[in-house]
N, C-alpha and C positions, 0 to 999 in steps of 0.2 A: 681340651682334647686329652690331656694327660689324666684328668679325673675320670673320663669315660673309660680309658684304658685300664686304670686301676680298679674301677668297679667291675669291669669284665673279668679281670684276673681274679678278683675276690669271689665273684659268683662261681666262676669255673672251679676254683679251689674247693669250695664247699660241696659243689655238685659232684665233681669227679673224684674227690678223695674223702667222701663222707665216712664217718666212723662205722666200722663193722662191715665194710664192703666185702663181699664174698669172693674168695679165691678158691675156685673149684678145680679139681684135677681134670675134669672133663671140659670145662669152658669157663673162662674168666673174661668177661666183656663189660665195658663201661663206656659212656659217652656223655657229652653235654652239648645238646643242640647240634649244630653243624661245626662248632669250633673244635671240639675235642672228641677223640675216639681211641679206644684201647682194646686190643684183643690179645689174649695170652692163653694158649692151650697147647696140646701135643703137636699141632701143626706149625707152631711157631708163635711169634709175637709181633704185633703192630701197634704203633702209637702215632697219632696225628694231632698236631696243634695247628689248625687251619687259620690263615694260609702260611704260617711261619715255618712249620717243621713237620716232616714225615719220616718215620723210620720203620722198616720191616726187617726182622732179623730171625735167623735160625742158625745157631752155632756159628760157623764161620761165614755164612752167607748173609749179605747185607744189602739193603737199598735205603738210601737216605736222600732227602731233598729239602730245600728251603727256598721258597719264593722262586722256584725254577720258572724261566731260565735266567733270572736275574742273579741269584746268589750261587747255588750249586745243586748238583745231583750226583749221586755216587752209586756205583754198582760193584759189589765185591762178590767174587765166586771162589769159595774155599780159600786156599792159599795160592791159587794159581793166577788170579787176575783181580786187580783193584783199580777201577777207573773213576776219576772224579772230574766233572766238567762244570763250568760255571761262567758267569758274566757274559751271557749270550754267546757261548762257545769260544770266547776269546781265551779262556783258561782251560787247561786240561792237564791232568797228571795220570800216569799209568804205571802201576807197580805190577810187574809180570814175572812169573816163575816158569822158565822153560822146562821142557820134558826131561832134560838132562840135569835138572836141579839148579841151574844157573839163574841168578836173579838179575832183573833188568828194570831200572826205574827211569822214566822220562817225565818231565813236566815243562810247561811253557805258558806264558801269558803274551799273546801276540799283540804288538811286535816287540815287547820289551825284553823278554829273555827266553832262552831255551836251556834246559839243564838235563843232564843224564848221568846216571851212575849205575855201575854193574860190577859183576865179579871179574870181568876182564878189563884190562887197561883201555882197550879200544872202545869200550862202552861209556867211558867217562868223558864228559865234555861240558862246556859252559859258553853260552853266547849271551852278551848283554848289549842291547841297543842303546845308543848309537856307537858304542866303542867297538864292538865286534867280539870275535872269539871263534870257537870250534863248534860245529854241528856234525854229529855222527849218525850214520844210518838213515839219512833222510834224502828225499829227492833223487834217488837212484845213485848216490855216491856214498862211499864209506866215510869220507870226511869232506866237509865244506868249511872253509875258514875265511869269512869276510871280515874286513877291518875298516872302521871309520866310515860314518855316514854323514858327511857335511851338509847334505841337503836339508836336514832338520833345522839348520840355522836360518833358513829362509822364512820360517814361520815367525821367528823373533825379529829378524831384520826388516821384513816387509809384511806385517800382519795382514792376512786377508780380511775382507770386509764381512764375510759370512762363511758359514760352514759348508754349504752346498753351492760352491762357485767353481768356475773353471780354474781360477787362480789357486784355490785350495786343492783341486785335483792335481794340478801341475806340481805344486809343492809336495804333495804326498808321493807322487811318482819319483820326483827328484830325491826325496828322503829315503827311497828304497835302493839307491845306487851306492854301493861301497867303493871306496878308493882302491882297495886292493883285495883280491880274493884268491884262495888256493883251492884246488879240487883234487880228490884222490879216490881212485877206484882200482883195486888190484895193482897192476903194474903201471897204471896210467897216472900221470901227474899233470895237472893243468893250472894255469895262472890267468888272472884277469886284472885289468886296470879299468876302473870305471865300468864294471860289468853292467850291462852286457855288451858294451861297445867294443872293447879291445880284450881279446882273449887268445890264449895259445896253450897247447898241451901235447904230450907225446907219451906213448906206451910202446910195448913190443910190436903191436899190430895196429895201433890206432894213433892218428895224428890230426890235430885241429889247429886252425888259425882263422881269426876274423878281426877285421878292422872296419866296423860298421860306421856309416852305411856303404862304404866303398867296395869291400871285398871280403869274402869268406870262403874257406875251403876246409872240408873235413872228410877223412877217409878211414876205412878199416880194411885191412888186407883180406881179400876174398869175400868181403861183405858189401861194401858200398864205397862210392866216391862222389862227393857233392861239391858244386861250385855255385857261388852267388856273386853277382856284380850289381852294385848300387841298389840292392834289395829288389831289383826289378827283373833282372835276367837270372834265371836259376836253371842249373843243369844237374841231373842225378843219374848215376849208373848203379844198378842193384844187381848183385851177382847171386843167382840161385844155383842149386845143385845141377839142374839140367837146362838152365836158360839164363839169359841176361835181359834186364829190363831197363829202359831209359825214360827219362822225364825231361821235357823242356817246358819252361814256364816263363812267359813274359807278363809279369804281374801288372794289373789283373786282366789284361786284354786277351791273352791267348795262352793255352797250354795243351801239351800233347804228351801222352804216355803210350809206349809201345814195347813190344818184346822182340828179341833178335830173331826168333822163329816165326814172327808175325802172327802168332795165335792169340795175341792180346793187343788191343788198341783202344784208346779213349781220347776225348777232346774236351776242352772247356773254353768258353768265351765269356768274358766279363764274369770271371769266377767270383763268387760261388754260384751265380744264378743259373748259368746254362752249361750243362755237361752231358755227355753221352759216350757209350763205349760198349765193348764186348770182351769176353775171355772164353775162348773155345775150350780150354782145359777144364774150366769150371762149369761150362755151359751157362755162362752168365751174361746178361745184358742189363744195361742201366741207362735211365734217361731222367734228367732233371731239367724241366723246361717250363717255367723257371723254378729253381729251388728257392724256398721250401714249399712252394704252392703246388707244383706237380712233380711227383717222384714215382717213377715206375722202375721196378727191378725184379729180375728172376735169376736164380742160381741153383745148381744142384750140389755144389761142393764149396761151402756148406749149403744146406737146403735153405732157400730164401724166396719169399714172394712179397713184393711191396707194391701197393697201389694207394697213393696219397693224392687227393685232390682237395687241398686245404682251401677254405675251411668247411667244405661240404661233406667229404667222405675220405676215410683212410683205413687201410688194412695192412698189417705187417705180420708175416708168418715165418717161423723157423721150425726146426724139428721138435723143439721143446717150448716154444713161446709163440703166443698169438695175441695181437692187439688190434682193436678196431674202434673207429669213432664215426659218428654221424653228426656233422655240424658241431655246435656247442651243446647239443642236447643229450648225447649218449656216448659213453666210453666203455670199452670192455677189454679186459686183459685176462688171458688164460696162460697157465704155466704148468708144465709137467717135468719136475726135476728128477723123477725116479724115486725120491724119498717121499714126496707128497705131490698132490695135484691141487691147484688153486684157481679160483675165478673171482674177478673183481668187476662189478657192474656199477656204473655211476650215471645217473640220469639227471640232466639239468643242474648238475653240481649240488643237488639237494637230496636226491634219493640214492642211497648206497646199498649194495648187496654184495657181501663177501662170502666165499665158500672155500673150505679146505677139506681135503680127504687124505688121511694117513693110513695106508694099508696095515702098518704095524703099530699104529697108535702113537700118540704124543702126550707128554705129561700135562700139557695145558689144553690142546685142541681135541684130545681124544682121537677117535677114528673119523668122526664127521663133525664139522663145526660150521656155524652160520652166524653172520652179523648183518643186521639191517639198521640203517639210519635214515630218517626223514628229517633233514636238518631245517630248522632248529627244534623241531617238535619232539622227537623221541629217538632213542636208539634201543635196539633189542639184540641180544646175543644168547646163543645156546650151543651145546654140544651133546654127543651121545653118552658122555660120562657123568651127566647129572648137573652140569652147569646151566643156569638160566639167569638172565639179567635183563631188566628193562628200566629205562630212565626217561622221564619227561620233566624238563626240557633237556636238550643236548646242544649246547651252544658252540662247541668246537666244531668247525666245518671240516673235520677229517677224523679218521679213526686214530685215537691216541695210542701210542706204543711206548711212551717214555714215562708215564706216571702223572701227567697233568690232571687227569680226571680224578685220580685218587686223592690228589691234593686240593683241587678246586671245585669239582663238580657239585658237591652238596650246597654251595652258595647259590645255585640257580635251579636245583632240582625240585620240581613240584610233586613228583611221584616217583618212587623207586621201589623195586621189588627184586630181590636176588635170592637164588638158591645155589648153595655151594655143593660140590660133589659129595661132601660128607653128610648132606641132608639139612644143614643149618640154613635158616631162612631169615631174610631181612626185609622189613617193610617200613617205608618212610613217606610222610606227607608234608607238603609245603615247607621246604627247606628243613626237613626233619623236625618240624614243630611237634609232630607226633612220629615216634619211631619205636619199632619193636623188633626183637630178635628172638627166635625160638627154634627148637627141634623137638623130638619126641619126649625128651626128659627135661626140657628147660624152656622158660618163657620169661622175657623181660621187656618192659615198655617204659617210656618216659614222655612227659610233656614238660618242657623246660619251665623251671620255677614253680611248677604246680604239683606234679605227682610223679613218683617213681614206684614201679611194682616189679617184683621178681619172684619167680617160683621155680624150684628145682625138684624134679620128681613130684612127690606129694607134699612137699614142705614149702611154705611161704618164707622166703628169706629176706624180703624187703617190702615194706609198704610205707612210704614216707610222702609228706606233702610240704608245700611252701619251702622249696629249696632244701629239702631234707632236714628242715628244722624240727619237724614233728613226725612221729611215726614209730614203726617197728622194724627191727633188723635182727637177723639170726645168722650166726657164723659158727665155726667150730669151737669158739671159746665161750659162747653163751648167747642168750636171747636178751634183747635190750629194747626198752622204750626210750624214745628220744624226745626231749623237751627243750626247745631252743638250742638244738644241737648237743645238749648234754645227755649222755647215755645213762640209763638206769637199768641195771641187770635185773631181769625178772625170771630167768630160768636157765636151764642147761643148754649147752650147744649141741651141735651134731658134727661128730668127727668126720663124717663123709663129706662135709663141706670144706674141709681143710685142704689147702693146696698140697699136692704131693708130686715129687719128681718121679715120673714113670718113663721108662725107655720106650722109644717109638718102635713100631714094627716095620717102618719103611724109611728109606734113605731120603735125604734132603735134596731139593733141586731149587733152582732160581730161574725165574723168567720175568722179563719186563711185562709180559702180557698179564701176569697175575697181579702185578702192582696196579696196572691201569684200570682193571675192572673191579677193584675193591675187595676181592677175597685174598686170603693170605698167600703170599707168593712162595712159601716154603713148606716143605714137608720134613719133619724131623722133630727133635726134642729141644726145647729152649729152657734153660735152667736159671733164669733170673726173673722171679715173679714180682720183683719190685721195680721193674724197668719203668713203669709209668710214673711212679713218684720221682725216680731219679731224673728223668727227662723233664718232668714238670718244673722242678725247681731251677734246673739249668736254663730252661727256656723263658720263664716268666719272672724270676726273682734273682 
């Protein structure tokens, strides 16, 4: 296996980094089959070593990925936000700069550690499992400090017979219980022993106590007052500005909620399966008989209409949102956020139609955008700004928005055709065994190991065969004949083919949507024309 890997790296080296490769100020693009791809122009730079590494960069904007979701993927937006995620979402780090200039950094690998650092003392924290520590700004508290998790010892004292067993699940739950915990939010201070079973706390207006499963009481002056006995009998008082509301619940047999002015009342039996009620102030009625199979609801404040008869038919409407399904055959979602309108149609989980309309335009979607997928046969995408893309096959059973297709899709694509908003076109056949890129001033094609051809304006800049071992190349430094990869100069070069740094006429932007469909995710100027070689050596040697 190691010999195959070495040969692949050897072939990629000579194909992707052949002598005299043209670096043009308008377009610098190179590739080797579906393993390697590089683009470097005024719109930014992209380099991909499939499936190991992907990087798309423009000045301070960056997208990186390696074997996602196994290793990592990273999104960086200027100096404001830098987020890295990996190991199936178990790891995440966020480096963020607030509008006031304050820096804030958080990272964590669940459940092993959480770490934070910032310009303020209250942003600094460290939690290490199973010892404990401080966690700040999470789970609705300014500070949570759990200490010692002895349940982890159960895995060593009584090893479970398998990973997916009830014993393993019980040990995992026991391992999440700390011996002692402190909570802090504004003036509130709380404490717990063997959380969540024993806990108490107090602030100027808030007070809590619980000793589960026997008794629990929490209240906030002028807001609520709750009691629980044996986790079965629950009573709640909620104080509104113009009313009081009460809840009695004997879990799970019977529950009742009502208001002091008797304008709201609801009931539940065998919760959550059967419930019904009304609210005259909202002109609201609701029926779940039984939930989730039959759900009927109407309301004016906020506007709501719900009719669900699962699994046959369902409809849900608000003032800005609408969804509907017919059995397992058809789903539809419509949304009007004010900023844009969208529609999503899914038929039999294999036919997808997405629409978006932006009255003021969008950097990626334009003013009108469409996406069609017939899984797993093909996907098609276009907008009114000049974007067009089609791929056959399309193995991912969803629309990718994270970059998986940019990294993996060429491994299974039989036919692909893309048109970028700037007019550049891409055509590939049978896993890019034949691949070409062109615009009005440029044409380049390759068949792996066999032939490479490139023409810029009226000048042929490359014609090589047999892994670029024989042929002709022309750059700004000269014209060359190659024999067994050895270049022999035969003429003068063309200075117009020399890479130049030219300022961009438009500002940069970053969007995961650009990453996922293969055209460059940035607009702006990139000033490192040797990026491909730099990442080549760090990735393979």
